[in-house]
Backbone as a printed PyTorch tensor [residue, N CA C, xyz], in Angstrom:
tensor([[[  1.5400,  33.7880, 157.3190],
         [  1.6790,  35.1090, 157.8830],
         [  1.7720,  35.0470, 159.4110]],

        [[  1.0320,  34.1180, 160.0080],
         [  1.0480,  34.0100, 161.4660],
         [  2.4610,  33.7800, 161.9860]],

        [[  3.2390,  32.9610, 161.2840],
         [  4.6150,  32.6990, 161.6950],
         [  5.5120,  33.8990, 161.4540]],

        [[  5.3380,  34.5670, 160.3060],
         [  6.1730,  35.7260, 159.9690],
         [  5.9720,  36.8740, 160.9470]],

        [[  4.7330,  37.0520, 161.3880],
         [  4.4430,  38.2090, 162.2320],
         [  4.7720,  37.9720, 163.7060]],

        [[  4.9270,  36.7330, 164.1000],
         [  5.1110,  36.3900, 165.5180],
         [  6.1810,  37.2260, 166.2250]],

        [[  7.3850,  37.4160, 165.6460],
         [  8.4020,  38.1870, 166.3580],
         [  8.0600,  39.6730, 166.5360]],

        [[  7.1350,  40.1740, 165.7340],
         [  6.8120,  41.5990, 165.7430],
         [  5.4220,  41.8980, 166.2820]],

        [[  4.6470,  40.8720, 166.5730],
         [  3.2330,  41.0510, 166.9470],
         [  3.0510,  41.8760, 168.2130]],

        [[  3.8040,  41.5750, 169.2620],
         [  3.6440,  42.3190, 170.5180],
         [  3.9390,  43.7990, 170.3170]],

        [[  4.9960,  44.1060, 169.5680],
         [  5.3510,  45.5110, 169.3170],
         [  4.3050,  46.1910, 168.4400]],

        [[  3.7890,  45.4740, 167.4490],
         [  2.7470,  46.0300, 166.5740],
         [  1.4840,  46.3380, 167.3770]],

        [[  1.0650,  45.3920, 168.2120],
         [ -0.1430,  45.6010, 169.0150],
         [  0.0490,  46.7310, 170.0230]],

        [[  1.2250,  46.8400, 170.6100],
         [  1.5070,  47.9450, 171.5380],
         [  1.4340,  49.2790, 170.8040]],

        [[  1.9750,  49.3050, 169.5970],
         [  1.9340,  50.5180, 168.7760],
         [  0.4840,  50.8890, 168.4430]],

        [[ -0.3200,  49.8890, 168.0930],
         [ -1.7310,  50.1260, 167.7680],
         [ -2.5040,  50.5820, 169.0030]],

        [[ -2.2480,  49.9650, 170.1330],
         [ -2.9480,  50.3540, 171.3660],
         [ -2.5830,  51.7670, 171.7930]],

        [[ -1.3320,  52.1460, 171.5810],
         [ -0.9030,  53.5110, 171.8830],
         [ -1.6320,  54.5170, 170.9880]],

        [[ -1.7400,  54.1950, 169.7060],
         [ -2.4600,  55.0710, 168.7680],
         [ -3.9320,  55.1660, 169.1510]],

        [[ -4.5210,  54.0630, 169.5880],
         [ -5.9250,  54.0660, 170.0110],
         [ -6.1030,  54.8790, 171.2910]],

        [[ -5.1760,  54.7520, 172.2210],
         [ -5.2670,  55.5000, 173.4820],
         [ -5.1670,  57.0020, 173.2420]],

        [[ -4.3980,  57.3980, 172.2210],
         [ -4.2870,  58.8280, 171.8670],
         [ -5.5160,  59.3180, 171.1070]],

        [[ -6.3660,  58.3790, 170.6780],
         [ -7.5540,  58.7480, 169.9140],
         [ -7.3050,  58.8040, 168.4210]],

        [[ -6.1020,  58.4160, 167.9790],
         [ -5.7780,  58.4440, 166.5460],
         [ -6.3420,  57.2510, 165.7910]],

        [[ -6.2730,  56.0730, 166.3940],
         [ -6.7570,  54.8420, 165.7610],
         [ -8.1460,  54.5320, 166.2930]],

        [[ -9.1140,  54.4470, 165.3860],
         [-10.4900,  54.1770, 165.7840],
         [-10.7830,  52.6770, 165.8340]],

        [[-10.2800,  51.9320, 164.8530],
         [-10.4640,  50.4810, 164.8120],
         [ -9.4740,  49.9040, 163.7970]],

        [[ -9.0620,  48.6810, 164.0220],
         [ -8.1490,  48.0550, 163.0720],
         [ -8.0690,  46.5630, 163.3090]],

        [[ -7.5980,  45.8630, 162.2980],
         [ -7.4250,  44.4300, 162.4310],
         [ -7.1600,  43.7760, 161.0950]],

        [[ -6.9000,  42.4670, 161.1680],
         [ -6.6240,  41.6780, 159.9690],
         [ -7.9140,  41.0480, 159.4560]],

        [[ -7.9620,  40.8370, 158.1450],
         [ -9.0570,  40.0950, 157.5510],
         [ -8.8040,  38.6090, 157.7620]],

        [[ -9.7950,  37.7910, 157.4900],
         [ -9.7020,  36.3500, 157.7240],
         [ -8.5030,  35.6920, 157.0530]],

        [[ -8.0940,  36.1930, 155.9020],
         [ -6.9770,  35.5740, 155.1880],
         [ -5.6290,  35.8460, 155.8600]],

        [[ -5.6040,  36.7270, 156.8370],
         [ -4.4110,  37.1070, 157.5800],
         [ -3.3420,  37.7410, 156.6910]],

        [[ -3.6480,  37.9580, 155.4350],
         [ -2.7010,  38.5800, 154.5070],
         [ -3.0060,  40.0610, 154.3210]],

        [[ -4.1940,  40.4770, 154.7310],
         [ -4.6260,  41.8570, 154.5470],
         [ -5.2770,  42.3480, 155.8300]],

        [[ -5.2350,  43.6380, 156.0150],
         [ -5.8830,  44.2350, 157.1690],
         [ -6.3280,  45.6420, 156.8430]],

        [[ -7.0000,  46.2470, 157.7840],
         [ -7.4750,  47.6120, 157.5890],
         [ -7.5020,  48.3050, 158.9410]],

        [[ -7.1320,  49.5660, 158.9200],
         [ -7.1630,  50.3760, 160.1320],
         [ -7.8340,  51.7020, 159.7830]],

        [[ -8.6860,  52.1670, 160.6680],
         [ -9.3870,  53.4230, 160.4600],
         [ -8.8210,  54.4420, 161.4520]],

        [[ -8.2220,  55.4800, 160.9120],
         [ -7.6090,  56.5280, 161.7270],
         [ -8.4380,  57.8030, 161.6770]],

        [[ -8.2610,  58.6360, 162.6670],
         [ -8.9630,  59.9050, 162.7480],
         [ -8.5220,  60.8560, 161.6360]],

        [[ -7.2660,  60.7570, 161.1800],
         [ -6.7600,  61.6530, 160.1370],
         [ -5.6990,  60.9470, 159.3020]],

        [[ -5.4460,  61.4800, 158.1230],
         [ -4.4040,  60.9040, 157.2780],
         [ -3.0270,  61.1140, 157.9140]],

        [[ -2.8420,  62.2000, 158.6250],
         [ -1.5700,  62.4440, 159.3110],
         [ -1.3110,  61.3770, 160.3750]],

        [[ -2.3410,  61.0030, 161.1180],
         [ -2.2130,  59.9550, 162.1360],
         [ -1.9010,  58.6160, 161.4860]],

        [[ -2.5380,  58.3350, 160.3500],
         [ -2.2830,  57.0790, 159.6370],
         [ -0.8510,  57.0390, 159.1270]],

        [[ -0.3910,  58.1400, 158.5780],
         [  0.9790,  58.1960, 158.0560],
         [  1.9990,  58.0260, 159.1800]],

        [[  1.7780,  58.7000, 160.2880],
         [  2.6860,  58.5720, 161.4280],
         [  2.7180,  57.1250, 161.9280]],

        [[  1.5480,  56.5070, 162.0110],
         [  1.4760,  55.1180, 162.4540],
         [  2.2830,  54.2260, 161.5190]],

        [[  2.0350,  54.3450, 160.2300],
         [  2.7040,  53.4900, 159.2510],
         [  4.2080,  53.6530, 159.2340]],

        [[  4.6820,  54.8560, 159.4060],
         [  6.1230,  55.0990, 159.3790],
         [  6.8400,  54.4770, 160.5720]],

        [[  6.0960,  54.1560, 161.6360],
         [  6.6900,  53.6110, 162.8520],
         [  6.1890,  52.2220, 163.2220]],

        [[  5.3670,  51.6270, 162.3810],
         [  4.7760,  50.3250, 162.6940],
         [  5.7870,  49.2000, 162.4680]],

        [[  5.9820,  48.3330, 163.4550],
         [  6.9150,  47.2170, 163.2940],
         [  6.6060,  46.3060, 162.1030]],

        [[  5.3520,  46.1160, 161.7670],
         [  5.0120,  45.2870, 160.6060],
         [  5.4960,  45.9450, 159.3140]],

        [[  5.3270,  47.2540, 159.2180],
         [  5.7590,  47.9850, 158.0240],
         [  7.2860,  48.0440, 157.9850]],

        [[  7.9020,  48.3970, 159.0930],
         [  9.3570,  48.5330, 159.1520],
         [ 10.0780,  47.2340, 158.8490]],

        [[  9.4740,  46.1080, 159.1940],
         [ 10.0890,  44.8020, 158.9560],
         [  9.5510,  44.1140, 157.7050]],

        [[  8.8860,  44.8920, 156.8520],
         [  8.4210,  44.4780, 155.5330],
         [  7.4240,  43.3220, 155.5350]],

        [[  6.6700,  43.2000, 156.6270],
         [  5.5620,  42.2420, 156.6420],
         [  4.3720,  42.8180, 155.8910]],

        [[  4.3030,  44.1270, 155.8380],
         [  3.2600,  44.8350, 155.0920],
         [  3.9330,  45.3900, 153.8370]],

        [[  3.7150,  44.7530, 152.6910],
         [  4.3910,  45.1980, 151.4670],
         [  3.8700,  46.5210, 150.9240]],

        [[  2.6400,  46.8690, 151.2800],
         [  2.0640,  48.1280, 150.8000],
         [  1.2070,  48.7220, 151.9070]],

        [[  1.6050,  49.8830, 152.3720],
         [  0.8210,  50.6090, 153.3680],
         [  0.2590,  51.8270, 152.6650]],

        [[ -1.0230,  51.7800, 152.3440],
         [ -1.6570,  52.8750, 151.6280],
         [ -2.6480,  53.6070, 152.5110]],

        [[ -2.8330,  54.8700, 152.1890],
         [ -3.7830,  55.7050, 152.9280],
         [ -4.8380,  56.1930, 151.9460]],

        [[ -6.0970,  55.9420, 152.2970],
         [ -7.2170,  56.4130, 151.4840],
         [ -8.1880,  57.1380, 152.3960]],

        [[ -8.7340,  58.2090, 151.9190],
         [ -9.6900,  58.9960, 152.6950],
         [-11.0870,  58.4060, 152.5410]],

        [[-11.8280,  58.3910, 153.6290],
         [-13.1960,  57.8910, 153.6520],
         [-14.1220,  59.0430, 153.9860]],

        [[-15.1470,  59.2210, 153.2010],
         [-16.1720,  60.2170, 153.5040],
         [-17.2900,  59.5120, 154.2540]],

        [[-17.2640,  59.6210, 155.5690],
         [-18.2550,  58.9430, 156.3940],
         [-19.6260,  59.5780, 156.2080]],

        [[-20.6210,  58.7600, 155.9330],
         [-21.9770,  59.2480, 155.7160],
         [-22.9390,  58.7730, 156.7980]],

        [[-22.5960,  57.6940, 157.4830],
         [-23.4840,  57.1510, 158.5000],
         [-22.6800,  56.2570, 159.4250]],

        [[-23.2690,  55.9370, 160.5630],
         [-22.6250,  55.0550, 161.5060],
         [-22.2040,  55.7890, 162.7730]],

        [[-21.7110,  55.0240, 163.7250],
         [-21.3970,  55.6020, 165.0290],
         [-20.2200,  56.5710, 164.9860]],

        [[-19.3230,  56.4460, 164.0100],
         [-18.2000,  57.3580, 163.9260],
         [-18.5500,  58.6380, 163.1930]],

        [[-19.6420,  58.6280, 162.4170],
         [-19.9780,  59.7750, 161.5770],
         [-20.0740,  61.0720, 162.3630]],

        [[-20.8190,  61.0620, 163.4540],
         [-21.0010,  62.2830, 164.2340],
         [-19.6880,  62.7160, 164.8720]],

        [[-18.8740,  61.7470, 165.2880],
         [-17.5890,  62.0470, 165.9190],
         [-16.6440,  62.7220, 164.9480]],

        [[-16.6600,  62.3070, 163.6830],
         [-15.7140,  62.7880, 162.6960],
         [-16.1690,  64.0570, 161.9980]],

        [[-17.4600,  64.3580, 162.0230],
         [-17.9190,  65.5400, 161.2690],
         [-17.8620,  66.7980, 162.0870]]])
């Protein structure tokens, strides 16, 4: 995966940093296997917008971009999101 993503990594990270600067992306990254990752967005609309324009998704490095809602019950983001 490291080799496949190399041509798109700078654009993907710029896209993620832009989403974070707007307050849409709270945290994101790849898991140790480098085949899977997770991103936590402020809203499903923000996640959908990100995915539709993400270089990894557009260039089919991410075979499945799914959105699932999380009901935050505790943690530092809980108060921010409720």
